[in-house]
Every structure is written in structure tokens, then in C-alpha cells.
N, C-alpha and C positions, 0 to 999 in steps of 0.2 A: 604678520601674515595670518589670516584666518585659516583654521583647519577645516578640511573637507572630510565628512564622514565616509568611511569605507562601506560601500553598499554590497552586502553579502547576499548573493542569490540563495534560494532555498527550494527544497523539494519537500512536500508534506505527504506523509504516509498516514492515510485515514482508513481505519478498519477495526476489526474485532481483536480477539486474543492473538490470532496469528500475526497481526501487526504489532500489538503491544509487546509480544515476546520477541519481536525481531531485533530488539536491542540487547538481548541476552548474548552470552558468549557464542560466537559463530553464527549469530542471527543474520537474516538477509538484510535487515536495515543497517546493521553494523558493517557488513561487507560493502554495501553501497557507500556508506559514509567514509570508509577507508579509501575508496577510489576517488572520492571527491574532496578530500582534505585540501584546504587553501583555495578551493574553487566554489564550493556550494555547501550550505548547511543541509542536513537531512533531519527533519523534525518528525518525531514519533507522536502520532495522535491516535494510537490504538487504544481501544476500549474493550476489555475482555468481557465476553458474554453478550455484547450488544448485537442487535439486529438492525435492519435498515429503517424500521419505524423510529427507533430511538435515535439512530444516527442522523436521520433527516431532521429531527428536532434540534439536536445539539450542534449541527454543522455551522450555523451562523454564529454560534458562540466561540467556535474554534478558528474560523477563517472569516474575516470581515474586511471591508474596504479600508479600515484603519489598521489592518495588520500586515502592511507592507506587501500587498498583493502584486504590486508592479514588479517586485523582485522574485515572484513565484515562477519557477521554471516548469514544475510539474506537480500534479496532485494525483496520488493513487487512491482509488476507492475499492476496498477489498472486503466485501461482505457476502454472506450466503451460507456459511457453515452453521450459523445459528438459525437463520431464517428457515432453513430446510429441515429443522428438527420436526419430528412427527407430532402433529397436533394432539393426538390422543394420549401421548406419553409426555410431551414437553410443550405444553400450551403456552408457557411463559415466554419462550423464545421464538416459537413458530410464527412465521408470517406467511399468509397465502401467496401463492406464486405470482398472481397478477399484481398484488400490492407490492411485492418485492421489486418487480420490474418498474412499477410506478414510482416507488421510492428512489430507485436509482436515477430515473429520469428527473425527478424533482431535485435531487442533489446536483445533477449536472446543470440543470437550469439555474439553480441558485448560484453556482460558481460562475456561470456565464454572466449572470446579472451583476457580478462584482468584478467583471473584466478578466476572469480566468477563462480563456477561450477553450473550445473543445479540443484543440490540438495540444493543449497542455494537460488534458485529463486522461488517465489510464485506468480503465476498469480491470479488476482481477477477479476471475471466477474462484469459487471455493475449490480447494483441492479434492481429489477423490477421497472417499471414506473407506478405510480398511475395517470392515465390520467385525471380524474376530477379535482384533485388539481393542477396538472401542467398546465392544460388548463387555469385555473383562473390566474396563474402567467403569462402566455403568453398574455392573453387578457389584463391584467393590463399594459403590456408594448406595447400594440398596435399591437400585433401579434396574429396569430392563433396557434393552437396546433401544435408543431413542432417535436413531438416524439410520437411513439406508443409503448406500452409494447410488442406487438408481434414482432416488429422490434428489440427492445432491446434484446429480447430473442434469435433472430438469431445471434446477435453479442456475446451473452453469450455462445451459443453453439459453435461458432467458437473459442472462447477463450479456452474453455474446450478441444477442439480438438487440438489446438496448444500445450497445456500443454502435452497432450498424445504423440503428435508427437515429442516433444523436450525433454521429460523426466523430466519436472518440476512438482512441486505440483500446484494444483489449488484449489481455494475456489470459488465454484459456488454459489455466493450470489443470483443470479437471481432465481435459483431453490430452494435453501434452504428457502428463505423468503416466497415462495409460496407453500411450502410443504403441502400436504394434503388439498390443495385448501383453505388454511387459508387466512384471511383478512390481507394483508400485509401493508395496508395504514398507520398503526400506526408506522411502521418502518421509515416513511418518513416525513420530516417536511413540504415539499412543493410539494410532488409528485415525486421529483427527488433526493433531498439531504436527508441525514439521520437525523432522529430525535434522541432524547436521547436514546429511546428504540432501534433504529436501530444501533446507535453507540455501545451500549452495546452488541447487537447481533453480530455485526461484530467482535468486540474485542474478544468475547468469542470463536467464530468460528476460528479466526486467531490464537488465543493463543493455541488452540489444535494442530495446525500445527507447531507453533514456539517452543512449550514447549520442545520437544525432541531435538531441535537444541541448546537450551540454558541451558538444565538441568545440564550440567557439568560446567557451568561458575561459578567461585568462587566469593565470595564477595571481591571487590577490596579494598585493604588496610585493615589493621587489625581492627577488632571490638574494640571499645574503651577500653573495659575491658581487652583486651589482650595486650594493649600497656604497656611496661615496664615504669612505671612512673618515676623511678629513672634514667633510661637511654633510653629515647624515641627514640634517634637516631638509636639504634639497630633495633627497630621495624619499623621505619618509613622511613629511608633513602633508604633502599634497597642497592643492590650491582650491579655494572656493570661488 
């Protein structure tokens, strides 16, 4: 009897350092992966320090038609924290607002070209910036404050508009974390990156969007009590 390969669905997390760090202890990527064990792989494709210009260039190297796209349940695109850096202070990472939006659209169009449809794409806006804490981080490195929360908000708004224009879902983290003028500083570890609380918040918000996409995914391979102990091959080999 020929063996049939187990087809493992996947969710790809594409973004900057907030995505790269999501696999650290209590990170939002880890929290998602824990919920999806035996149902779906969660792949971390976070690239610390990257902006959308660089992301747009490398995306085809990370996700292509030859990389099992038919099993892709969802792709998150989570950029803006670096794009929104102030040009006169941090020109290496800064991306003009219009180009930021165009780069997001370009990434969506690329994914659609390899049959990852818009209903599988989730844009995530940058979180709000807590300037007092981030300024301390900048000063410690010999720099001055290189981002403003108001500027980050402009990029978040552009991200939301791109999602509307392209028909994708969007998680407006910048707005949600500041809802009802709440103190959002506890969501951030250093004013920019997520704290444990922030990771939990993002995971919960993202899960509400992902849950309907994965609700029909079965448990992969039989539950151990369902394996025929006298003839396990029948339960476990599968048929091609």
C-alpha cells in the first residue's frame, strides 16, 4: 500500500520585528500556534527592522507557487512601525506614506497572483507608539526620538484604507489599543514593541479573524484512542 503524505495547512506571519519577536515566550505567534497544534502550522517570517519597500522585494523569495500555497489558510502582513519613522531622524527605515500604501497593495497583488486570494490576507496596522518610553530607548542609543504616535496613526489609517480598497481583512491595532482613550502604554514593552499584555491582546484580536478560516480544519492524524491497536497500519498509513 502506498503512503499518502499528510497535508499540513499553514498560516504565514509576515512582518517586521513585532512579527519576528512573536515566537518569543508568550509571543502572539506562539499563542496562535498553541491553539492550532495538530491542525495548522504557524510560520514566522518576521524580519526585524524591515519596511515595506524591503518586504515587497523579498516576499516572492518567502512565498511562491512552489511553496505549498494551496495549503495556505492565511497570510498576515504587519508593517508600518519602521515605515513611519521620521525621515529627518531615521531616513534608513522611513518610507513615504504613499509608497507605504502602494507597497502594501503590491504585496497583496503578488499574493493574489500565486492564488492566495484576498479573503486569506489580513493586514495589521502598526500599534500605537508610546513616545516617553521609546524616547528613552532612542537616547540610550545616542539618538533622539525618531517616531511620533500621530505619524504612526497616519500609516495605520493608510493601511486600513488599503484593506478596504483591496478587499482584505484588517486588524487596526493602532485604533483598538487606544479605544476610549485608554492608557495603552502597558501593551508595549519599550514604547514600540509588544509587552506580554500586548501580545495577548493582539493574539485575541487576530484569533477572532482567523477562527472562521480554521473552524473546519480537522485534527490531523487520528486521536490515539481511535487507532486500532491490533492493526495500526489501517489507521495510520492512509491511502494514495
